[in-house]
Backbone of each chain as ProteinMPNN parsed JSONL, in Angstrom:
{"seq_chain_A": "MQRRAGVVVRVRLFASLREAFGTSEIDVILHENTFEYLIKELNKAVRSKDQVLDVDRLLVAVNEEIISHSKLRELKFKSGDLIDLMPLPSGG", "coords_chain_A": {"N_chain_A": [[24.118, 77.429, -30.464], [22.935, 76.946, -33.787], [19.486, 76.518, -34.43], [17.385, 74.473, -36.289], [14.338, 73.429, -37.656], [13.186, 70.348, -38.924], [15.22, 69.492, -40.739], [16.004, 67.018, -42.805], [17.987, 64.248, -43.101], [19.625, 61.633, -44.916], [21.028, 58.728, -43.685], [23.543, 56.457, -44.387], [24.651, 53.231, -43.532], [27.454, 51.134, -43.009], [28.959, 47.858, -43.18], [30.134, 46.783, -40.061], [28.672, 48.728, -38.725], [26.19, 48.78, -39.963], [25.28, 46.311, -39.162], [25.191, 46.702, -36.41], [23.157, 48.584, -36.121], [21.139, 47.326, -37.379], [20.138, 47.971, -39.849], [20.544, 49.392, -43.167], [20.086, 51.939, -43.935], [18.967, 55.056, -42.679], [16.573, 57.569, -42.162], [16.985, 60.673, -40.75], [15.687, 63.123, -38.596], [16.828, 66.269, -38.029], [17.174, 68.576, -35.456], [19.106, 70.281, -34.89], [21.547, 71.193, -37.131], [24.022, 69.821, -37.106], [27.013, 67.763, -37.056], [27.629, 66.711, -34.594], [25.15, 66.682, -33.295], [23.769, 64.895, -34.915], [25.151, 62.495, -34.402], [24.566, 62.203, -31.715], [21.795, 61.81, -31.836], [21.696, 59.407, -33.308], [22.991, 57.681, -31.585], [21.076, 57.297, -29.677], [19.623, 55.29, -30.72], [21.055, 52.962, -30.688], [21.578, 49.518, -29.817], [23.061, 48.373, -27.799], [25.552, 49.173, -25.282], [28.199, 48.828, -26.184], [27.975, 49.366, -28.814], [27.841, 52.015, -29.262], [28.41, 54.917, -31.179], [31.676, 55.786, -31.984], [33.271, 58.591, -32.645], [35.921, 58.968, -33.331], [36.555, 56.615, -34.534], [35.306, 56.503, -36.929], [34.671, 56.727, -40.438], [33.681, 59.292, -42.455], [31.408, 60.42, -44.906], [29.946, 62.963, -46.877], [27.424, 63.409, -49.133], [28.873, 61.797, -50.845], [31.495, 62.678, -50.588], [34.473, 62.37, -48.88], [34.933, 63.376, -45.552], [37.312, 65.023, -43.637], [38.438, 64.342, -40.254], [39.015, 66.686, -38.897], [37.31, 68.502, -40.003], [34.749, 67.835, -39.33], [33.315, 69.097, -37.274], [32.666, 71.458, -38.421], [30.647, 70.987, -40.172], [27.509, 71.666, -41.688], [24.468, 70.498, -42.035], [22.075, 70.054, -44.715], [18.656, 69.661, -45.77], [18.084, 66.562, -47.351], [20.702, 65.809, -47.603], [23.128, 63.251, -48.036], [24.507, 61.06, -45.912], [27.256, 59.153, -45.228], [28.165, 56.777, -42.931], [30.91, 55.093, -41.845], [32.882, 52.281, -40.778], [36.382, 52.418, -39.78], [38.665, 51.758, -42.437], [39.444, 48.329, -43.33], [40.577, 46.81, -45.26], [42.418, 44.786, -47.689]], "CA_chain_A": [[24.078, 76.618, -31.683], [21.791, 77.265, -34.646], [18.423, 75.507, -34.373], [16.52, 74.441, -37.477], [13.413, 72.3, -37.576], [12.853, 69.646, -40.153], [16.299, 69.122, -41.657], [15.98, 65.557, -42.864], [19.145, 63.705, -43.82], [19.637, 60.169, -45.031], [22.295, 58.161, -43.213], [23.8, 55.077, -44.81], [25.56, 52.562, -42.598], [28.186, 50.072, -43.695], [29.707, 46.798, -42.485], [29.758, 46.542, -38.653], [27.681, 49.72, -38.281], [24.892, 48.307, -40.468], [24.837, 45.198, -38.3], [24.894, 47.238, -35.07], [21.869, 49.289, -36.164], [20.146, 46.437, -37.965], [19.606, 48.567, -41.085], [21.596, 50.032, -43.957], [19.721, 53.346, -44.186], [18.02, 55.67, -41.731], [16.314, 58.998, -42.336], [17.038, 61.289, -39.423], [15.256, 64.531, -38.527], [17.776, 66.991, -37.176], [16.739, 69.893, -34.975], [20.338, 71.074, -35.041], [22.09, 70.577, -38.353], [25.454, 69.587, -36.916], [27.442, 66.373, -36.969], [27.548, 66.322, -33.18], [23.747, 66.383, -33.0], [23.431, 63.667, -35.637], [25.722, 61.34, -33.683], [23.791, 62.093, -30.473], [20.504, 61.209, -32.202], [21.896, 58.01, -33.71], [23.374, 56.878, -30.42], [19.851, 56.952, -28.929], [19.003, 54.129, -31.362], [21.874, 51.74, -30.623], [20.94, 48.506, -28.982], [23.859, 48.084, -26.604], [26.566, 50.185, -24.982], [29.425, 48.658, -26.969], [27.722, 49.771, -30.199], [27.773, 53.474, -29.337], [29.317, 55.418, -32.222], [32.882, 56.47, -31.538], [33.584, 59.455, -33.787], [37.329, 58.767, -33.711], [36.691, 55.371, -35.298], [34.378, 56.573, -38.057], [34.996, 57.407, -41.686], [32.423, 59.989, -42.761], [31.293, 61.085, -46.212], [28.693, 63.697, -47.105], [27.173, 63.456, -50.58], [29.953, 61.022, -51.481], [32.816, 63.298, -50.405], [34.974, 62.038, -47.549], [35.188, 64.571, -44.735], [38.364, 64.728, -42.657], [37.965, 64.506, -38.873], [39.146, 68.079, -38.447], [36.239, 69.322, -40.602], [33.419, 67.34, -38.946], [32.632, 70.086, -36.421], [32.234, 72.602, -39.245], [29.563, 70.573, -41.074], [26.135, 72.144, -41.482], [23.68, 69.693, -42.965], [20.823, 70.585, -45.261], [17.73, 68.572, -46.091], [18.441, 65.779, -48.528], [22.101, 65.366, -47.579], [23.375, 61.819, -47.897], [25.657, 60.95, -45.006], [27.727, 57.782, -45.084], [28.964, 56.491, -41.737], [31.639, 53.86, -42.149], [33.987, 51.957, -39.874], [37.675, 52.663, -40.4], [38.915, 50.685, -43.399], [40.196, 47.14, -42.897], [40.764, 45.993, -46.456], [43.739, 44.219, -47.947]], "C_chain_A": [[22.792, 76.919, -32.492], [20.744, 76.151, -34.591], [17.575, 75.604, -35.633], [15.618, 73.244, -37.331], [13.345, 71.64, -38.942], [13.97, 69.44, -41.158], [16.379, 67.598, -41.655], [17.165, 65.076, -43.701], [19.012, 62.185, -43.891], [21.021, 59.659, -44.626], [22.413, 56.734, -43.735], [24.864, 54.487, -43.9], [26.188, 51.36, -43.28], [28.807, 49.082, -42.702], [29.227, 46.644, -41.027], [28.689, 47.519, -38.168], [26.28, 49.319, -38.744], [24.36, 47.189, -39.562], [24.455, 45.702, -36.904], [23.521, 47.898, -35.036], [20.752, 48.429, -36.76], [19.502, 46.995, -39.22], [20.748, 49.239, -41.85], [21.307, 51.509, -44.22], [18.739, 53.841, -43.13], [17.816, 57.118, -42.152], [16.229, 59.619, -40.943], [16.571, 62.739, -39.516], [16.174, 65.231, -37.541], [17.192, 68.336, -36.758], [17.932, 70.844, -34.899], [21.098, 70.413, -36.183], [23.592, 70.307, -38.263], [25.75, 68.092, -36.829], [27.298, 65.852, -35.532], [26.113, 65.902, -32.818], [23.316, 65.078, -33.672], [23.918, 62.441, -34.866], [24.941, 61.103, -32.381], [22.446, 61.396, -30.748], [20.662, 59.721, -32.53], [22.233, 57.138, -32.504], [22.179, 56.543, -29.519], [19.269, 55.639, -29.447], [19.825, 52.848, -31.208], [21.331, 50.79, -29.561], [21.768, 48.101, -27.757], [25.007, 49.07, -26.494], [27.802, 50.067, -25.879], [29.22, 49.025, -28.442], [27.623, 51.292, -30.353], [28.82, 53.975, -30.333], [30.478, 56.195, -31.616], [33.399, 57.271, -32.731], [35.025, 59.245, -34.272], [37.523, 57.52, -34.565], [35.705, 55.313, -36.464], [35.047, 57.212, -39.267], [33.669, 58.004, -42.149], [32.486, 60.588, -44.165], [29.953, 61.796, -46.273], [28.554, 63.876, -48.608], [28.373, 62.902, -51.363], [31.292, 61.75, -51.523], [33.277, 62.965, -48.995], [35.362, 63.32, -46.809], [36.261, 64.224, -43.701], [37.84, 65.021, -41.249], [37.996, 65.966, -38.419], [38.015, 68.968, -38.983], [34.841, 68.92, -40.107], [32.627, 68.374, -38.139], [32.099, 71.271, -37.231], [31.027, 72.26, -40.116], [28.23, 71.205, -40.679], [25.277, 71.413, -42.507], [22.484, 70.458, -43.496], [19.937, 69.403, -45.64], [18.16, 67.877, -47.372], [19.895, 65.325, -48.547], [22.164, 63.854, -47.356], [24.659, 61.665, -47.084], [26.031, 59.478, -44.864], [28.568, 57.675, -43.818], [29.588, 55.124, -41.914], [32.644, 53.563, -41.041], [35.301, 52.339, -40.548], [37.991, 51.493, -41.322], [39.717, 49.524, -42.8], [40.413, 46.207, -44.086], [42.177, 45.448, -46.576], [43.918, 42.877, -47.29]], "O_chain_A": [[21.718, 77.118, -31.925], [21.084, 74.972, -34.696], [17.105, 76.682, -35.998], [16.061, 72.167, -36.932], [13.437, 72.3, -39.977], [13.69, 69.228, -42.337], [16.762, 66.974, -40.665], [17.315, 65.455, -44.862], [18.378, 61.552, -43.047], [22.042, 60.099, -45.154], [21.514, 55.913, -43.556], [25.841, 55.147, -43.544], [25.527, 50.653, -44.04], [29.127, 49.422, -41.563], [28.044, 46.401, -40.791], [27.887, 47.178, -37.298], [25.304, 49.495, -38.015], [23.172, 47.129, -39.244], [23.515, 45.196, -36.291], [22.802, 47.789, -34.043], [19.573, 48.766, -36.657], [18.429, 46.541, -39.618], [21.772, 49.606, -41.274], [22.183, 52.245, -44.674], [17.807, 53.135, -42.743], [18.78, 57.818, -42.465], [15.494, 59.143, -40.077], [16.998, 63.487, -40.395], [16.283, 64.841, -36.379], [16.769, 69.131, -37.597], [17.768, 72.063, -34.849], [21.27, 69.194, -36.19], [24.334, 70.536, -39.218], [24.866, 67.275, -36.567], [26.899, 64.71, -35.302], [25.897, 64.904, -32.131], [22.601, 64.267, -33.085], [23.181, 61.469, -34.7], [24.688, 59.962, -31.995], [22.021, 60.517, -29.998], [19.87, 58.888, -32.09], [21.802, 55.988, -32.423], [22.25, 55.626, -28.701], [18.528, 54.955, -28.742], [19.353, 51.765, -31.557], [20.724, 51.194, -28.569], [21.233, 47.552, -26.795], [25.388, 49.718, -27.468], [28.38, 51.075, -26.284], [30.167, 49.001, -29.228], [27.353, 51.793, -31.445], [29.963, 53.52, -30.332], [30.286, 57.132, -30.841], [33.899, 56.704, -33.703], [35.308, 59.334, -35.467], [38.54, 57.383, -35.245], [35.32, 54.238, -36.924], [35.875, 58.114, -39.138], [32.658, 57.306, -42.224], [33.489, 61.184, -44.556], [28.946, 61.288, -45.779], [29.438, 64.419, -49.271], [28.807, 63.454, -52.374], [32.126, 61.478, -52.387], [32.57, 63.238, -48.025], [36.016, 64.209, -47.353], [36.128, 63.24, -42.973], [36.929, 65.828, -41.066], [37.133, 66.422, -37.668], [37.793, 70.064, -38.469], [33.858, 69.587, -40.428], [31.415, 68.505, -38.305], [31.203, 71.99, -36.789], [30.445, 73.15, -40.736], [27.875, 71.267, -39.502], [25.358, 71.686, -43.704], [21.952, 71.362, -42.853], [20.418, 68.283, -45.808], [18.549, 68.521, -48.347], [20.285, 64.54, -49.412], [21.378, 63.273, -46.607], [25.739, 62.078, -47.504], [25.218, 58.66, -44.433], [29.556, 58.389, -43.652], [28.894, 54.126, -42.107], [33.194, 54.482, -40.434], [35.333, 52.56, -41.758], [37.626, 50.355, -41.024], [40.541, 49.704, -41.903], [40.431, 44.985, -43.942], [43.013, 45.624, -45.689], [44.98, 42.266, -47.412]]}, "seq_chain_B": "MKAKISERLDPLVEIISELKRSSDEIGAILVFIGVVRGRGRDGSKVLRLEYEAHPTLANKVMRKILEEAISKHGLIGATIEHRVGEVKVGEDIMYVVVASRHRGEGFKALEELVDRIKKEVPIWKKEVTESGAYWVKE", "coords_chain_B": {"N_chain_B": [[46.938, 53.311, -65.739], [45.036, 51.616, -63.386], [42.235, 50.869, -61.389], [40.488, 48.507, -59.671], [37.644, 46.99, -58.275], [36.226, 44.055, -57.401], [34.462, 40.869, -57.627], [36.159, 39.041, -58.675], [39.642, 38.642, -59.453], [41.703, 39.863, -62.094], [43.804, 37.765, -64.171], [47.119, 37.679, -62.988], [49.31, 37.655, -64.745], [48.229, 38.826, -66.988], [47.736, 41.411, -66.115], [50.341, 42.299, -65.683], [51.402, 42.027, -68.282], [49.867, 43.901, -69.659], [50.693, 46.291, -68.463], [53.399, 46.248, -69.263], [53.157, 46.484, -72.006], [52.377, 49.101, -72.183], [54.469, 50.937, -72.173], [57.841, 51.446, -73.306], [59.688, 52.291, -71.585], [59.753, 51.112, -69.183], [61.511, 49.667, -66.508], [61.331, 48.145, -64.302], [59.061, 45.98, -62.643], [56.967, 45.678, -59.974], [55.336, 43.574, -57.633], [52.672, 43.172, -55.376], [51.004, 40.754, -53.521], [48.19, 40.124, -51.749], [47.175, 37.664, -49.469], [44.852, 35.283, -48.15], [45.273, 34.383, -44.861], [45.552, 31.331, -42.977], [45.177, 31.34, -40.264], [43.609, 33.16, -37.684], [43.785, 36.355, -35.928], [43.565, 35.702, -33.265], [44.529, 33.205, -33.251], [42.775, 31.242, -34.014], [41.303, 28.882, -36.368], [40.897, 30.001, -39.636], [38.058, 30.215, -41.712], [37.058, 31.623, -43.891], [37.312, 34.889, -45.483], [35.229, 37.763, -45.586], [34.57, 40.323, -47.731], [33.588, 43.725, -47.954], [32.782, 46.583, -49.833], [32.55, 50.156, -50.125], [30.121, 51.274, -52.42], [30.735, 53.288, -54.324], [32.68, 55.071, -53.332], [34.961, 53.576, -52.646], [36.312, 52.864, -55.003], [36.802, 55.401, -55.983], [38.509, 56.538, -54.019], [40.628, 54.775, -54.216], [41.551, 55.311, -56.812], [42.425, 57.924, -56.496], [44.536, 57.588, -54.685], [46.22, 56.073, -56.29], [46.771, 57.887, -58.402], [48.141, 59.857, -56.96], [50.384, 58.429, -56.09], [51.62, 57.757, -58.5], [52.289, 60.264, -59.487], [53.904, 61.3, -57.357], [56.055, 59.462, -57.158], [56.958, 59.242, -59.7], [56.086, 57.162, -61.353], [55.623, 54.844, -64.08], [53.365, 53.42, -64.599], [50.553, 51.86, -62.868], [48.621, 49.375, -61.157], [45.776, 48.49, -59.293], [43.984, 45.892, -57.87], [41.229, 44.639, -56.102], [39.487, 42.268, -54.202], [35.968, 41.66, -53.537], [33.35, 40.239, -51.494], [33.193, 36.713, -50.737], [36.26, 35.253, -49.745], [38.435, 32.629, -49.844], [40.671, 30.719, -47.662], [44.076, 30.919, -48.518], [43.545, 31.959, -50.984], [43.955, 34.703, -53.339], [43.68, 38.104, -52.395], [44.205, 40.717, -53.063], [45.851, 42.602, -55.603], [48.644, 44.602, -56.111], [50.315, 46.359, -58.429], [53.183, 47.74, -59.726], [54.782, 49.797, -62.07], [57.909, 50.952, -62.999], [60.711, 53.113, -63.876], [63.106, 52.484, -62.616], [64.119, 50.248, -59.93], [64.184, 51.388, -57.352], [62.351, 53.615, -56.873], [60.079, 52.217, -57.413], [59.875, 50.218, -55.373], [59.5, 51.867, -53.114], [57.098, 53.146, -53.794], [55.355, 50.983, -53.972], [55.19, 49.939, -51.338], [54.108, 52.156, -50.033], [51.673, 52.441, -51.393], [50.316, 50.032, -50.723], [50.084, 50.324, -47.934], [48.501, 52.666, -47.823], [46.175, 51.86, -49.144], [45.149, 49.983, -47.366], [44.632, 51.591, -45.161], [43.014, 53.724, -46.051], [41.089, 53.199, -48.064], [37.642, 52.67, -48.364], [36.94, 49.775, -47.554], [35.967, 46.778, -46.036], [36.635, 44.003, -43.849], [35.354, 40.865, -42.839], [36.168, 38.395, -40.599], [35.779, 35.007, -40.758], [35.81, 32.452, -38.61], [36.543, 29.265, -37.012], [35.706, 29.688, -34.463], [33.853, 31.71, -34.59], [32.44, 34.733, -36.12], [33.711, 37.894, -36.999], [33.971, 41.458, -37.458], [36.898, 42.851, -38.704], [38.97, 45.026, -36.928], [41.037, 47.709, -37.549]], "CA_chain_B": [[46.483, 53.281, -64.346], [43.753, 50.914, -63.278], [41.789, 50.497, -60.047], [39.312, 47.662, -59.878], [37.121, 46.274, -57.107], [35.32, 43.112, -58.02], [34.486, 39.542, -56.997], [37.276, 38.267, -59.252], [40.834, 39.372, -59.886], [42.208, 39.473, -63.414], [45.055, 37.01, -64.037], [48.267, 38.55, -62.737], [50.149, 37.762, -65.958], [47.597, 39.795, -67.909], [47.957, 42.756, -65.555], [51.75, 42.626, -65.944], [51.567, 42.208, -69.74], [49.231, 45.167, -70.04], [51.6, 47.367, -68.045], [54.604, 46.187, -70.105], [52.807, 46.986, -73.341], [52.035, 50.523, -72.148], [55.638, 51.808, -72.351], [59.13, 50.748, -73.377], [60.592, 52.901, -70.59], [59.653, 50.353, -67.922], [62.696, 48.881, -66.164], [61.029, 47.288, -63.144], [57.646, 45.786, -62.285], [56.908, 45.102, -58.626], [54.001, 43.021, -57.404], [52.258, 42.752, -54.032], [49.819, 39.891, -53.525], [47.626, 39.861, -50.417], [46.633, 36.299, -49.46], [44.112, 34.969, -46.915], [45.981, 33.492, -43.928], [44.724, 30.272, -42.404], [44.996, 31.539, -38.817], [43.16, 34.498, -37.32], [44.643, 37.075, -34.968], [43.519, 35.011, -31.975], [45.067, 31.86, -33.448], [41.754, 30.272, -34.442], [41.357, 28.518, -37.781], [40.048, 30.854, -40.474], [37.314, 29.508, -42.756], [37.044, 32.534, -45.045], [37.124, 36.312, -45.212], [34.149, 38.365, -46.377], [34.908, 41.731, -47.968], [32.538, 44.648, -48.403], [33.357, 47.877, -50.222], [31.59, 51.216, -50.429], [29.853, 51.071, -53.843], [31.362, 54.286, -55.212], [33.847, 55.746, -52.742], [36.151, 52.718, -52.589], [37.042, 53.032, -56.264], [37.223, 56.811, -56.088], [39.679, 56.733, -53.144], [41.711, 53.982, -54.794], [42.089, 56.036, -57.97], [43.137, 59.101, -55.978], [45.797, 57.09, -54.121], [47.05, 55.683, -57.436], [47.233, 59.111, -59.082], [49.143, 60.523, -56.118], [51.618, 57.618, -56.082], [52.241, 57.876, -59.824], [52.872, 61.593, -59.57], [54.952, 61.471, -56.339], [57.222, 58.595, -57.38], [57.309, 59.229, -61.117], [55.854, 55.814, -61.903], [55.12, 54.799, -65.459], [51.991, 52.947, -64.487], [50.268, 51.048, -61.681], [47.3, 48.756, -61.141], [45.307, 47.901, -58.037], [42.737, 45.121, -57.925], [40.857, 44.15, -54.759], [38.248, 41.477, -54.263], [34.891, 41.771, -52.554], [32.639, 38.966, -51.341], [33.89, 35.684, -49.952], [37.593, 34.853, -50.21], [38.827, 31.471, -49.014], [42.068, 30.621, -47.212], [45.032, 30.632, -49.599], [43.226, 32.704, -52.213], [44.464, 36.077, -53.43], [42.704, 39.153, -52.045], [44.52, 42.02, -53.671], [47.099, 42.779, -56.354], [49.133, 45.958, -56.366], [51.397, 46.171, -59.392], [53.776, 49.042, -59.985], [55.783, 49.794, -63.133], [58.757, 52.145, -62.862], [61.95, 53.078, -64.673], [64.128, 51.812, -61.791], [63.472, 49.541, -58.823], [64.123, 52.181, -56.12], [61.065, 54.328, -56.715], [59.026, 51.2, -57.45], [59.736, 49.634, -54.03], [58.906, 52.882, -52.214], [55.69, 53.368, -54.183], [54.564, 49.78, -53.676], [54.921, 49.882, -49.901], [53.204, 53.26, -49.7], [50.35, 52.129, -51.946], [49.671, 48.976, -49.927], [49.717, 50.927, -46.641], [47.402, 53.622, -47.985], [44.945, 51.119, -49.49], [44.622, 49.365, -46.139], [44.188, 52.619, -44.203], [42.151, 54.799, -46.556], [40.018, 52.807, -48.994], [36.524, 52.114, -47.589], [36.706, 48.346, -47.734], [35.985, 46.167, -44.696], [36.631, 42.543, -43.898], [34.846, 40.065, -41.719], [36.902, 37.132, -40.517], [34.913, 33.909, -40.318], [36.699, 31.411, -38.077], [35.836, 28.157, -36.354], [35.124, 30.145, -33.195], [32.869, 32.774, -34.798], [32.699, 35.694, -37.194], [33.78, 39.259, -36.485], [34.558, 42.483, -38.342], [38.282, 43.152, -38.31], [39.206, 46.45, -36.638], [42.462, 48.05, -37.696]], "C_chain_B": [[45.131, 52.588, -64.269], [43.455, 50.577, -61.817], [40.503, 49.7, -60.21], [38.927, 46.965, -58.566], [36.044, 45.341, -57.629], [35.396, 41.757, -57.303], [35.646, 38.693, -57.508], [38.437, 39.183, -59.605], [41.172, 38.937, -61.31], [43.477, 38.642, -63.208], [46.247, 37.97, -63.937], [49.136, 38.729, -63.988], [49.553, 38.765, -66.946], [47.824, 41.227, -67.434], [49.383, 43.203, -65.879], [51.974, 42.887, -67.441], [51.014, 43.548, -70.192], [50.128, 46.353, -69.677], [52.827, 47.416, -68.963], [54.338, 46.788, -71.483], [52.631, 48.506, -73.367], [53.24, 51.433, -72.392], [56.923, 50.976, -72.468], [60.157, 51.373, -72.432], [60.618, 52.105, -69.287], [60.921, 49.516, -67.718], [62.467, 47.95, -65.003], [59.521, 47.189, -62.963], [57.634, 45.077, -60.941], [55.475, 44.712, -58.319], [53.803, 42.718, -55.922], [51.001, 41.907, -54.181], [49.386, 39.691, -52.071], [46.898, 38.525, -50.46], [45.912, 36.058, -48.13], [44.916, 33.958, -46.084], [45.028, 32.479, -43.316], [44.482, 30.394, -40.916], [44.591, 32.976, -38.541], [44.094, 35.112, -36.296], [44.656, 36.396, -33.617], [43.992, 33.556, -32.108], [44.055, 30.846, -33.949], [41.819, 30.049, -35.961], [40.369, 29.37, -38.591], [39.362, 29.993, -41.532], [37.286, 30.338, -44.039], [37.038, 33.986, -44.56], [35.977, 36.798, -46.095], [34.424, 39.864, -46.494], [33.701, 42.504, -48.475], [33.208, 45.972, -48.741], [32.241, 48.9, -50.392], [31.377, 51.218, -51.953], [30.503, 52.087, -54.782], [32.672, 54.848, -54.635], [35.112, 54.891, -52.752], [36.982, 52.897, -53.858], [37.598, 54.449, -56.405], [38.498, 57.057, -55.258], [40.882, 55.984, -53.708], [42.372, 54.716, -55.966], [42.902, 57.254, -57.523], [44.508, 58.685, -55.438], [46.762, 56.711, -55.258], [47.634, 56.916, -58.13], [48.336, 59.789, -58.281], [50.464, 59.755, -56.124], [52.359, 57.753, -57.402], [52.962, 59.221, -59.931], [54.058, 61.74, -58.606], [56.225, 60.694, -56.686], [57.634, 58.507, -58.856], [57.135, 57.858, -61.756], [55.391, 55.916, -63.356], [53.669, 54.321, -65.464], [51.798, 52.129, -63.218], [48.835, 50.523, -61.764], [46.998, 48.246, -59.732], [44.041, 47.113, -58.345], [42.476, 44.555, -56.531], [39.551, 43.383, -54.872], [37.226, 41.933, -53.232], [34.16, 40.435, -52.524], [33.509, 37.983, -50.557], [35.238, 35.322, -50.577], [38.098, 33.758, -49.266], [40.313, 31.513, -48.649], [42.958, 30.225, -48.394], [44.736, 31.383, -50.885], [43.784, 34.12, -52.148], [43.34, 37.073, -53.164], [42.929, 40.392, -52.901], [45.823, 41.923, -54.461], [47.403, 44.276, -56.414], [50.369, 45.794, -57.239], [51.887, 47.552, -59.839], [54.829, 48.91, -61.085], [56.58, 51.094, -63.069], [59.988, 52.023, -63.757], [63.029, 52.284, -63.942], [63.451, 51.225, -60.555], [63.249, 50.415, -57.575], [62.776, 52.841, -55.903], [59.891, 53.336, -56.719], [58.786, 50.583, -56.074], [59.043, 50.602, -53.077], [57.416, 53.042, -52.504], [54.83, 52.169, -53.792], [54.198, 49.717, -52.196], [53.91, 50.958, -49.494], [51.779, 52.973, -50.194], [49.62, 51.097, -51.089], [49.207, 49.55, -48.58], [48.5, 51.833, -46.784], [46.093, 52.912, -48.343], [44.315, 50.578, -48.21], [44.029, 50.403, -45.181], [43.08, 53.521, -44.727], [40.978, 54.356, -47.427], [38.875, 52.157, -48.206], [36.128, 50.693, -48.031], [36.846, 47.729, -46.339], [35.972, 44.657, -44.82], [36.084, 41.938, -42.613], [35.607, 38.752, -41.755], [35.939, 36.074, -39.987], [35.827, 32.761, -39.904], [35.864, 30.295, -37.463], [35.16, 28.62, -35.067], [34.15, 31.306, -33.366], [33.265, 33.702, -35.923], [32.738, 37.089, -36.583], [34.408, 40.186, -37.519], [35.943, 42.822, -37.821], [38.401, 44.653, -38.094], [40.686, 46.719, -36.746], [42.831, 49.099, -36.671]], "O_chain_B": [[44.199, 52.933, -64.997], [44.314, 50.064, -61.1], [39.544, 50.173, -60.82], [39.776, 46.429, -57.855], [35.065, 45.785, -58.229], [36.282, 41.53, -56.479], [36.064, 37.74, -56.849], [38.25, 40.334, -60.0], [40.954, 37.784, -61.684], [44.155, 38.792, -62.191], [46.36, 38.933, -64.696], [49.635, 39.823, -64.252], [50.282, 39.463, -67.651], [48.069, 42.132, -68.232], [49.607, 44.34, -66.296], [52.648, 43.846, -67.818], [51.621, 44.241, -71.008], [50.303, 47.285, -70.462], [53.245, 48.493, -69.388], [55.172, 47.497, -72.045], [52.719, 49.129, -74.425], [53.062, 52.588, -72.78], [57.07, 49.942, -71.816], [61.339, 51.032, -72.47], [61.413, 52.394, -68.393], [61.35, 48.773, -68.6], [63.283, 47.07, -64.73], [58.797, 48.174, -63.107], [58.22, 44.005, -60.789], [54.528, 45.408, -58.686], [54.652, 42.091, -55.288], [50.057, 42.289, -54.874], [50.14, 39.149, -51.264], [46.103, 38.272, -51.364], [46.33, 36.58, -47.097], [45.198, 32.845, -46.529], [43.837, 32.748, -43.16], [43.681, 29.649, -40.352], [45.168, 33.906, -39.105], [45.059, 34.489, -35.853], [45.643, 36.491, -32.887], [43.862, 32.772, -31.168], [44.418, 29.715, -34.275], [42.309, 30.887, -36.719], [39.181, 29.447, -38.277], [39.995, 29.15, -42.168], [37.468, 29.809, -45.135], [36.792, 34.266, -43.387], [35.782, 36.307, -47.207], [34.501, 40.577, -45.493], [32.914, 42.023, -49.291], [34.096, 46.428, -48.021], [31.119, 48.55, -50.758], [32.351, 51.169, -52.704], [30.789, 51.758, -55.933], [33.64, 55.069, -55.363], [36.217, 55.424, -52.855], [38.2, 53.06, -53.796], [38.714, 54.654, -56.882], [39.44, 57.698, -55.726], [42.007, 56.484, -53.685], [43.596, 54.735, -56.089], [43.938, 57.567, -58.108], [45.513, 59.345, -55.7], [47.958, 56.993, -55.192], [48.831, 56.979, -58.408], [49.336, 60.24, -58.839], [51.537, 60.357, -56.159], [53.586, 57.852, -57.423], [54.097, 59.298, -60.403], [55.107, 62.25, -58.999], [57.334, 61.204, -56.528], [58.559, 57.773, -59.203], [57.936, 57.445, -62.595], [54.847, 56.932, -63.79], [52.855, 54.789, -66.261], [52.771, 51.747, -62.567], [47.96, 51.149, -62.362], [47.851, 47.652, -59.073], [43.133, 47.617, -59.007], [43.387, 44.058, -55.869], [38.625, 43.81, -55.561], [37.569, 42.511, -52.2], [34.328, 39.603, -53.416], [34.422, 38.368, -49.827], [35.337, 35.112, -51.786], [38.174, 33.948, -48.053], [41.098, 32.246, -49.251], [42.632, 29.319, -49.161], [45.58, 31.442, -51.78], [44.048, 34.662, -51.074], [42.214, 36.914, -53.636], [41.991, 41.021, -53.391], [46.769, 41.254, -54.046], [46.538, 45.094, -56.725], [51.348, 45.166, -56.835], [51.108, 48.404, -60.266], [55.671, 48.014, -61.036], [56.015, 52.187, -63.081], [60.263, 50.962, -64.318], [63.77, 51.514, -64.552], [62.357, 51.643, -60.176], [62.28, 50.23, -56.839], [62.137, 52.647, -54.868], [58.851, 53.585, -56.109], [57.641, 50.437, -55.648], [58.133, 50.229, -52.337], [56.587, 53.07, -51.594], [53.7, 52.335, -53.333], [53.045, 49.473, -51.841], [52.987, 50.706, -48.721], [50.805, 53.235, -49.488], [48.444, 51.27, -50.768], [48.086, 49.296, -48.141], [47.578, 51.78, -45.97], [45.023, 53.321, -47.892], [43.108, 50.698, -47.997], [43.053, 50.132, -44.481], [42.283, 54.034, -43.942], [39.976, 55.066, -47.517], [39.103, 51.203, -47.463], [35.155, 50.467, -48.751], [37.725, 48.108, -45.565], [35.392, 44.094, -45.749], [36.311, 42.415, -41.501], [35.686, 38.085, -42.787], [35.36, 36.224, -38.912], [36.526, 32.175, -40.73], [34.637, 30.377, -37.405], [34.171, 28.032, -34.629], [33.663, 31.84, -32.369], [34.278, 33.5, -36.593], [31.901, 37.429, -35.747], [35.242, 39.782, -38.33], [36.126, 43.052, -36.626], [37.998, 45.453, -38.94], [41.498, 46.044, -36.115], [43.983, 49.531, -36.617]]}, "name": "protein", "num_of_chains": 2, "seq": "MQRRAGVVVRVRLFASLREAFGTSEIDVILHENTFEYLIKELNKAVRSKDQVLDVDRLLVAVNEEIISHSKLRELKFKSGDLIDLMPLPSGGMKAKISERLDPLVEIISELKRSSDEIGAILVFIGVVRGRGRDGSKVLRLEYEAHPTLANKVMRKILEEAISKHGLIGATIEHRVGEVKVGEDIMYVVVASRHRGEGFKALEELVDRIKKEVPIWKKEVTESGAYWVKE"}
């Protein structure tokens, strides 16, 4: 896997995820610029086991474009990317 | 075509009138109204629902769903309105209004639109009941 130092991304968290992390925004330094690494880093910060991020139950957007689950593994982040992590919708 | 996410819904009669005025080809207008139920999934008494929407993506996804439905079903027009913030029991949460030449395509489009809004638009609800508050997971 490609290793890059100092890729800083901003993660925004919504609804239940914001409450689980206790914040709506986190800047994360990624040593590997992949989605898998980002989730691994974020899961180090969760406060209890039942709050661990389950990728299958996330809606993800990068720079305000929704990314389908099949494309998440292909993501390569760059510094300044805005990543929205959202629970699956429950509107209506 | 109109997609709106706001603390208040426009009066339904105005939404319908606006659609009617847009074309004299309209032969059917179908309306879905989502309402807050008084009982939660676990049977407890609901006090209110609290809705949160992504500030930009919710509207963007809603518009995309509307455009696709209009094109796929040959609709003349359609409107979606969804509330955010606190919504009390018995109050309206969402209007989906579809205008078509004939009822057949209107019924199909309405059901598809409601399903897609619930599954795809980044809006989340918290159910506040007598026994506690929790985010609803679909």
